[in-house]
C-alpha positions in Angstrom: 85.3 82.6 116.7 85.4 81.5 113.1 87.5 82.8 110.3 84.4 84.4 108.8 83.6 86.4 111.9 83.8 90.1 111.1 85.8 91.8 113.9 85.8 95.6 114.4 88.1 97.4 116.7 86.9 100.9 117.8 89.4 103.1 119.6 87.6 105.5 121.9 84.7 103.1 121.7 82.7 103.6 124.9 81.1 107.1 124.4 79.6 109.3 121.7 80.3 108.3 118.1 82.4 105.3 119.3 79.6 103.8 121.3 77.1 104.5 118.5 79.4 102.8 116.0 79.7 99.8 118.3 75.9 99.4 118.7 75.3 99.7 114.9 78.1 97.3 114.0 76.9 94.7 116.5 73.3 95.1 115.1 74.8 94.4 111.6 76.6 91.2 112.8 80.0 92.4 113.7 82.0 91.3 116.8 83.3 94.5 118.4 86.2 95.4 120.6 85.5 98.7 122.4 88.8 100.3 123.4 88.8 102.8 126.2 91.4 104.7 128.3 90.2 104.6 131.9 86.5 104.5 132.6 86.0 100.9 133.4 82.4 101.4 134.6 81.3 103.0 131.3 83.0 100.3 129.2 81.4 97.5 131.3 78.0 99.1 131.0 78.2 99.3 127.2 79.5 95.8 127.0 76.6 94.5 129.1 74.1 96.4 127.0 75.6 94.9 123.8 75.6 91.4 125.2 72.0 91.8 126.4 71.1 92.4 122.8 72.9 89.2 121.7 76.1 90.9 120.5 79.6 89.7 120.8 81.8 92.4 122.5 85.1 92.7 124.2 86.1 95.8 126.2 89.8 96.5 126.3 91.5 99.2 128.3 94.6 100.6 126.4 96.2 103.9 125.9 96.5 104.1 122.1 99.0 106.9 122.4 101.6 104.3 123.7 103.0 101.8 121.3 103.2 98.9 123.8 99.6 99.3 124.7 98.5 99.3 121.0 100.5 96.1 120.5 98.7 94.6 123.6 95.3 95.9 122.3 95.6 94.2 118.9 96.9 91.0 120.5 94.0 90.9 122.9 91.4 91.6 120.2 92.9 88.7 118.2 92.8 86.3 121.2 89.3 87.3 122.3 87.4 87.9 119.1 89.6 86.8 116.1 91.3 88.5 113.2 90.5 92.2 112.9 88.7 93.1 109.7 88.1 96.8 110.4 89.4 99.5 112.6 87.7 102.8 113.6 90.2 105.4 114.8 88.0 107.5 117.1 90.1 108.0 120.2 90.7 111.6 121.2 91.9 113.2 124.4 89.2 115.5 125.8 89.3 119.1 124.4 89.8 121.8 126.9 88.7 124.7 124.7 91.5 126.9 126.1 92.8 129.8 124.0 96.2 129.6 122.4 97.7 131.9 125.1 96.9 129.2 127.7 98.4 126.3 125.7 100.2 123.7 127.9 102.8 121.7 126.0 102.3 118.6 128.1 98.6 118.5 127.6 98.9 119.3 123.9 101.4 116.5 123.5 99.0 114.1 125.2 96.2 115.1 122.8 98.4 114.6 119.8 99.7 111.3 121.1 96.1 110.0 121.5 94.6 111.3 118.3 97.5 111.3 115.8 100.2 108.9 117.1 97.5 106.5 118.3 95.9 106.5 114.9 99.2 105.9 113.2 100.0 103.0 115.5 96.6 101.5 115.0 96.8 101.8 111.3 100.2 100.2 111.3 99.0 97.2 113.3 95.8 96.9 111.2 97.9 96.9 108.0 100.1 94.2 109.5 97.0 92.0 110.0 94.7 93.0 107.1 96.9 93.9 104.1 96.7 91.6 101.2 100.4 92.3 100.5 101.0 90.7 103.9 98.7 87.7 103.5 95.6 89.3 104.9 92.2 89.4 103.3 91.9 93.2 103.3 89.7 95.3 105.5 88.6 98.8 106.3 90.1 101.7 108.3 87.9 104.6 109.3 89.0 107.9 110.9 86.5 110.0 112.9 86.9 113.8 113.0 84.3 116.3 114.2 82.7 117.9 111.1 82.4 121.4 112.6 86.1 121.6 113.1 86.8 120.9 109.4 84.6 123.8 108.3 86.1 126.2 110.8 82.9 126.7 112.8 82.6 125.5 116.3 86.3 125.3 116.9 86.8 124.9 120.6 90.6 125.7 120.4 93.5 126.2 118.0 94.8 122.9 119.4 91.7 121.0 118.5 91.7 122.5 115.0 95.3 121.4 114.5 94.5 117.9 115.7 91.6 117.6 113.3 93.6 119.0 110.4 96.3 116.4 111.1 93.8 113.6 111.3 92.2 114.6 108.0 95.7 114.7 106.3 96.4 111.3 107.8 93.1 110.0 106.4 94.0 111.1 102.9 97.6 109.9 103.1 96.6 106.4 104.4 93.9 106.1 101.7 96.4 107.0 99.0 99.1 104.6 100.3 96.7 101.7 100.9 94.5 102.1 97.8 93.7 98.8 96.3 95.0 96.8 99.3 
C-alpha cells in the first residue's frame, strides 16, 4: 500500500447495501475492507468476486458492537490495506419485525449495540485516524439507514424505528461536531 491509496472500511459490508458499496468503491479505485459478523462463506465469496475484477479487498470478521473487536478491526485494516480514509457505518442486527408486546430486552440490546454503539465506536476510531486536528488528512464517514423507516412507512417494528431514529440523530450530531475537520 502507498500513502495515497484510498482505503474504505464498510461495516456490514458483505450483503445488500454494504456489498453494493464495496463493489462500487472498488470500481472507483478504492481498497476496501468488508467487515462482517459471522458468515465467512459470504465474505469469502464477495472478496473473491472483487479480486477477480482486479480490486483490492480485505474481509475482516468483527462484532462492531464490542469495543475490543472494533479496535482489532481498525488495526487489521491499517495493517492489511493502509490508513482508513472513509468509513461506511452499515452494520445492523437482523430485524425481527416483532410487535412491541413481544420485545425481548436482550435481543433489543444486541440490535442497539450493533447499529448505534457500533457506529459510535467506529466513528471514534475513524476520528482518531482521520481527523486533521489529530494529524490526519481528513476523510468521510457515512451512515446507512433504511429510507422507508425514516418516513414512517414500511416500519417492521417499533424497535427498528427507534434504531433508525437514533442512527439519524447520530448522523446529524457527528456531522455538526466534525464539520470542517
